[in-house]
C-alpha positions as CSV (number, residue, x, y, z in Angstrom):
1,X,-11.9,-8.7,-16.5
2,X,-11.4,-6.7,-13.4
3,X,-8.1,-5.0,-12.7
4,X,-7.3,-6.2,-9.2
5,X,-3.5,-6.2,-9.1
6,X,-3.0,-3.0,-11.1
7,X,-5.5,-1.1,-9.0
8,X,-4.8,-2.6,-5.6
9,X,-1.1,-2.8,-5.7
10,X,-0.8,0.5,-7.4
11,X,-2.5,2.1,-4.4
12,X,-0.2,0.1,-2.1
13,X,2.9,1.1,-4.1
14,X,2.0,4.6,-5.3
15,X,-0.6,5.7,-3.1
16,X,-1.6,16.4,-10.9
17,X,-4.4,16.6,-8.3
18,X,-6.9,19.3,-9.0
19,X,-8.6,18.9,-5.7
20,X,-9.1,22.1,-3.8
21,X,-11.0,20.6,-0.9
22,X,-10.0,21.7,2.6
23,X,-9.5,18.2,3.8
24,X,-6.9,15.5,3.3
25,X,-6.1,11.9,4.3
26,X,-5.3,12.7,8.0
27,X,-7.5,11.8,10.9
28,X,-7.5,12.5,14.6
29,X,-8.5,9.6,16.8
30,X,-9.4,10.3,20.4
31,X,-11.2,9.3,23.6
32,X,-11.8,11.3,26.7
33,X,-8.2,11.3,27.7
34,X,-5.8,10.5,24.8
35,X,-5.4,11.1,21.1
36,X,-3.3,10.1,18.1
37,X,-3.3,10.8,14.4
38,X,-3.6,8.5,11.4
39,X,-2.4,9.5,8.0
40,X,-3.2,7.6,4.8
41,X,-0.1,7.3,2.6
42,X,1.0,6.4,-0.9
43,X,4.3,4.5,-0.9
44,X,5.6,5.9,-4.2
45,X,4.7,9.5,-5.0
46,X,5.4,11.8,-8.0
47,X,7.6,14.8,-7.1
48,X,4.8,17.0,-8.3
49,X,2.7,16.0,-5.3
50,X,5.1,17.8,-2.9
51,X,4.6,19.7,-0.7
52,X,2.2,17.4,1.0
53,X,-1.2,18.7,2.2
54,X,-0.8,20.9,5.3
55,X,-2.7,18.5,7.5
56,X,0.2,16.1,7.4
57,X,2.5,18.7,8.9
58,X,-0.2,19.7,11.4
59,X,-0.3,16.1,12.7
60,X,3.5,15.7,12.6
61,X,4.0,18.8,14.7
62,X,1.9,17.4,17.5
63,X,3.4,13.9,17.3
64,X,5.8,12.5,19.9
65,X,6.2,9.2,18.0
66,X,5.9,8.1,14.4
67,X,4.5,4.6,13.6
68,X,5.0,3.0,10.2
69,X,3.8,-0.2,8.6
70,X,7.4,-1.5,8.7
71,X,11.0,-0.3,9.4
72,X,11.9,1.4,6.1
73,X,15.6,1.7,7.2
74,X,16.0,-2.1,7.0
75,X,15.3,-2.0,3.3
76,X,18.9,-0.6,2.9
77,X,20.4,-3.4,5.0
78,X,22.6,-5.8,2.9
79,X,20.7,-8.8,4.4
80,X,17.5,-7.7,2.8
81,X,18.4,-9.2,-0.6
82,X,18.6,-12.8,0.5
83,X,15.5,-12.3,2.6
84,X,13.4,-11.0,-0.4
85,X,14.6,-13.9,-2.5
86,X,13.6,-16.4,0.1
87,X,10.0,-15.2,-0.1
88,X,9.8,-14.2,-3.8
89,X,11.4,-17.3,-5.3
90,X,10.1,-20.8,-5.5
91,X,12.1,-23.0,-3.2
92,X,10.7,-26.4,-4.3
93,X,11.6,-26.6,-8.0
94,X,8.6,-24.9,-9.4
95,X,9.0,-22.1,-12.0
96,X,6.7,-19.6,-13.6
97,X,6.2,-21.9,-16.6
98,X,5.2,-24.9,-14.4
99,X,2.7,-23.0,-12.3
100,X,1.1,-21.0,-15.2
101,X,-0.8,-22.3,-18.2
102,X,1.0,-21.9,-21.6
103,X,-1.5,-19.2,-22.5
104,X,-0.9,-17.2,-19.2
105,X,2.9,-17.6,-19.5
106,X,2.9,-16.3,-23.1
107,X,0.8,-13.4,-22.2
108,X,2.9,-12.5,-19.2
109,X,6.1,-12.9,-21.3
110,X,4.7,-10.5,-23.9
111,X,3.5,-7.9,-21.4
112,X,6.9,-8.0,-19.6
113,X,8.8,-7.6,-23.0
114,X,6.7,-4.5,-23.7
115,X,8.1,-3.0,-20.5
116,X,11.7,-4.0,-21.4
117,X,11.7,-6.9,-18.9
118,X,13.2,-10.3,-19.9
119,X,10.9,-12.8,-18.3
120,X,13.4,-15.7,-18.6
121,X,15.6,-14.0,-16.0
122,X,12.7,-14.2,-13.6
123,X,11.9,-17.9,-14.2
124,X,12.2,-19.0,-10.6
125,X,10.2,-16.1,-9.2
126,X,6.5,-16.2,-8.1
127,X,3.9,-14.4,-10.2
128,X,3.3,-11.9,-7.4
129,X,6.9,-10.7,-7.5
130,X,7.0,-10.5,-11.3
131,X,3.9,-8.4,-11.4
132,X,5.2,-6.1,-8.7
133,X,8.4,-5.6,-10.8
134,X,6.3,-4.9,-13.9
135,X,4.1,-2.4,-12.1
136,X,7.2,-0.6,-10.7
137,X,8.7,-0.4,-14.2
138,X,5.4,1.0,-15.5
139,X,5.3,3.7,-12.7
140,X,8.9,4.6,-13.4
141,X,8.1,5.1,-17.1
142,X,5.2,7.3,-16.1
143,X,7.4,9.4,-13.7
144,X,5.2,8.3,-10.8
145,X,7.8,6.4,-8.7
146,X,9.3,9.1,-6.5
147,X,9.7,9.2,-2.7
148,X,6.5,8.3,-0.9
149,X,4.8,9.8,2.1
150,X,6.2,7.1,4.4
151,X,9.8,7.6,3.4
152,X,9.4,11.4,3.6
153,X,8.3,11.3,7.3
154,X,10.7,8.5,8.1
155,X,13.6,10.7,7.1
156,X,12.1,13.8,8.6
157,X,11.5,12.0,11.9
158,X,15.1,10.7,12.0
159,X,16.4,14.2,11.5
160,X,14.2,15.5,14.3
161,X,14.9,12.6,16.7
162,X,11.4,11.3,17.0
163,X,10.8,7.9,18.4
164,X,9.6,5.3,15.8
165,X,7.4,2.3,16.0
166,X,6.3,-0.4,13.5
167,X,3.0,-2.3,13.0
168,X,4.6,-5.4,11.4
169,X,8.0,-6.8,10.3
170,X,9.4,-7.0,6.8
171,X,9.2,-10.7,7.0
172,X,5.5,-10.5,7.6
173,X,5.0,-8.2,4.6
174,X,7.1,-10.3,2.2
175,X,5.4,-13.5,3.3
176,X,2.1,-11.9,2.5
177,X,2.8,-10.0,-0.7
178,X,4.5,-12.9,-2.4
179,X,2.0,-15.6,-1.6
180,X,-1.3,-14.0,-2.7
181,X,-1.5,-15.9,-6.0
182,X,-0.9,-19.4,-4.5
183,X,-3.5,-21.7,-6.1
184,X,-4.9,-18.8,-8.3
185,X,-1.9,-18.1,-10.5
186,X,-3.6,-18.0,-13.9
187,X,-6.5,-15.9,-12.5
188,X,-4.0,-13.6,-10.9
189,X,-2.1,-13.0,-14.2
190,X,-5.2,-12.5,-16.2
191,X,-6.9,-10.0,-13.9
192,X,-3.8,-7.9,-13.5
193,X,-2.7,-7.6,-17.1
194,X,-6.0,-6.7,-18.7
195,X,-5.8,-3.0,-17.9
196,X,-2.1,-2.4,-17.2
197,X,-2.1,0.2,-20.0
198,X,-4.7,2.2,-18.0
199,X,-2.4,2.6,-15.0
200,X,-1.7,6.3,-15.6
201,X,-5.3,7.3,-15.7
202,X,-6.2,5.2,-12.7
203,X,-3.3,6.6,-10.7
204,X,-4.3,10.2,-11.4
205,X,-7.8,9.4,-10.0
206,X,-6.2,7.7,-7.0
207,X,-3.9,10.6,-6.3
208,X,-6.8,13.0,-6.4
209,X,-8.9,10.9,-4.0
210,X,-5.9,10.5,-1.7
211,X,-5.0,14.2,-1.6
212,X,-8.6,15.1,-0.8
213,X,-9.0,12.4,1.8
214,X,-12.0,11.1,-0.2
215,X,-12.7,7.7,1.3
216,X,-15.7,7.1,-0.9
217,X,-13.8,7.7,-4.0
218,X,-11.0,5.3,-2.9
219,X,-13.6,2.7,-2.0
220,X,-15.2,3.0,-5.4
221,X,-11.9,2.7,-7.2
222,X,-11.3,-0.8,-5.7
223,X,-14.8,-2.1,-5.4
224,X,-14.5,-4.4,-8.3
225,X,-12.1,-6.7,-6.3
226,X,-15.2,-8.3,-4.6
227,X,-16.4,-9.6,-8.0
228,X,-14.0,-12.6,-8.1
229,X,-12.7,-15.2,-5.7
230,X,-9.1,-14.1,-6.1
231,X,-10.1,-10.5,-5.5
232,X,-11.9,-11.4,-2.3
233,X,-8.9,-13.4,-1.2
234,X,-6.6,-10.4,-1.9
235,X,-8.8,-8.0,0.1
236,X,-9.1,-10.4,3.0
237,X,-5.4,-11.1,3.3
238,X,-3.9,-7.7,2.3
239,X,-6.4,-5.5,4.1
240,X,-9.0,-7.0,6.4
241,X,-6.7,-9.3,8.4
242,X,-4.0,-6.7,8.7
243,X,-6.5,-4.0,9.7
244,X,-7.8,-6.1,12.5
245,X,-4.3,-6.7,13.8
246,X,-3.3,-3.0,13.5
247,X,-6.5,-1.8,15.3
248,X,-5.4,-3.9,18.3
249,X,-2.1,-2.1,18.4
250,X,-3.6,1.3,17.8
251,X,-6.1,0.7,20.6
252,X,-3.1,0.0,22.9
253,X,-1.5,3.3,21.8
254,X,-4.6,5.2,22.8
255,X,-4.4,3.9,26.4
256,X,-1.3,6.1,26.9
257,X,-0.7,9.9,26.9
258,X,1.9,9.7,24.2
259,X,0.7,11.2,20.9
260,X,1.5,9.0,17.9
261,X,1.3,9.7,14.1
262,X,0.4,6.4,12.5
263,X,1.2,6.3,8.7
264,X,-0.4,3.5,6.7
265,X,-1.4,2.9,3.1
266,X,-4.5,4.9,2.2
267,X,-6.5,1.8,1.2
268,X,-6.5,0.7,4.9
269,X,-8.6,3.7,5.7
270,X,-11.4,3.0,3.1
271,X,-13.7,0.2,2.1
272,X,-15.1,-2.6,4.3
273,X,-13.4,-3.4,7.5
274,X,-11.2,-0.3,7.3
275,X,-9.1,0.9,10.3
276,X,-11.1,4.1,10.9
277,X,-14.5,2.3,11.0
278,X,-13.1,-0.4,13.2
279,X,-11.9,2.3,15.7
280,X,-15.3,4.0,15.6
281,X,-16.9,0.7,16.5
282,X,-14.7,0.6,19.6
283,X,-16.1,3.9,20.7
284,X,-13.3,6.3,19.6
285,X,-14.0,9.7,18.1
286,X,-12.7,9.9,14.5
287,X,-12.3,13.4,13.0
288,X,-10.8,14.3,9.6
289,X,-8.4,17.1,9.8
290,X,-8.9,20.2,7.7
291,X,-6.7,23.0,6.7
292,X,-8.5,25.5,8.9
């Protein structure tokens, strides 16, 4: 079985490199008049990955505004808890046991127990949320759940007084992330538990590809998602639809002289219908930054 959740969400959540290439996951987008920068990020990053590649600082130094996927500061707001529960829990009487087959539930229960998670405490939560919790536990055990690129620049920008912008709301992200499995719950569980034990090896490969800005390697790492219906659904909803919306916003940014540094998950910059190729199709020049 393919490993859609472990691979895709790991990149979304996490995304010791030996790459010595003179490039990284930062690109300059420009037309004849205006420019901005786009950086591919990992949202949870091992401390060993700091300092970040020099290209990130190079783009930051030229930026007048930082643009993130969402407002990270709102995650610390007391109101965030009830909001998350509203999206992550069933509100109609369903439970994990009622939406999953007995076989899928038993397998999920055992996998959670292996991570020290009591699945009965999560009985009213959707499979999407439970799997996110399991992956986060796994990454913490592996020492791979430190401050991400987004949080680093969010805090740095706040200290330096840079203007901030956001591509979507937390409500939009939660509504998406906790509804992917609807109608495909058993497939979702099966395809994401098969290779959970290989998370460490996969993440090392992902980090090396991210640090080198190797879009081909990132694309290859997630290519298996297209093999199944649930994988195609995941890619369409998590990546393609959002990329199309974000490109409209980035296009508008490029109509003004202000220089933005847009920070989005690295997977949005690789694979079919990625942000960089969509911008190229609109006639923009796309250049990968190098250390020189």
